[in-house]
GUBA-918667 format. One record per residue (C-alpha): residue in one letter; x, y, z. Coordinates in steps of 0.02 Angstrom, whole numbers, padded with zeros to 5 digits, always signed. Layout:
# residues N
AXYZ/...
END
This chain:
# residues 75
M+09338+00121+05048/K+09359+00224+04851/A+09387+00130+04706/Y+09561+00212+04696/T+09642+00149+04857/I+09569-00021+04815/F+09689-00010+04647/I+09828+00065+04731/L+09827-00101+04840/V+09808-00228+04710/S+09914-00148+04598/G+10062-00133+04722/L+10012-00316+04773/V+10051-00365+04578/L+10208-00257+04613/V+10263-00348+04752/I+10228-00524+04666/T+10319-00458+04501/G+10475-00431+04599/I+10462-00577+04696/V+10465-00707+04533/T+10577-00592+04460/F+10733-00603+04602/Y+10696-00786+04631/G+10592-00877+04471/K+10650-00936+04332/N+10584-00835+04177/K+10635-00710+04034/V+10733-00614+04120/N+10838-00760+04207/D+11005-00690+04138/K+11116-00577+04225/H+11087-00432+04138/F+10918-00388+04025/R+10875-00240+03909/F+10725-00145+03984/M+10678+00000+03878/G+10840-00006+03784/I+10929+00022+03952/K+11042-00120+04001/A+10983-00192+04167/D+11031-00278+04320/R+10886-00422+04344/I+10901-00418+04555/A+10914-00227+04532/F+10761-00233+04438/A+10661-00327+04556/L+10712-00234+04690/G+10648-00097+04608/L+10492-00150+04585/F+10473-00258+04752/L+10507-00068+04830/S+10394+00007+04708/G+10244-00122+04756/M+10308-00085+04962/V+10264+00099+04918/F+10097+00078+04851/I+10047-00031+04999/L+10109+00103+05119/I+10004+00236+05036/F+09844+00112+05046/L+09867+00087+05222/I+09895+00265+05265/E+09750+00312+05151/V+09653+00194+05250/M+09726+00193+05437/G+09747+00393+05413/P+09579+00439+05468/H+09563+00323+05607/F+09743+00412+05696/I+09648+00577+05659/E+09509+00539+05755/E+09559+00452+05900/G+09729+00503+05921/L+09899+00431+05945/
END
């Protein structure tokens, strides 16, 4: 496994966990609206964006790792 695939997996997990904590947790973004880089954002939309971005990273990791096995053995 290459270093960038491990980086993709770890960053995906961090994004997923951050999205879950933002959605359910009691943190600085606990109010309904907050400012993110000067843009007024909804907390739920921001949390779902983080969660889905993390899931995309994990999917990319799985394709990187499992892809060659499907090419060699076939579906």
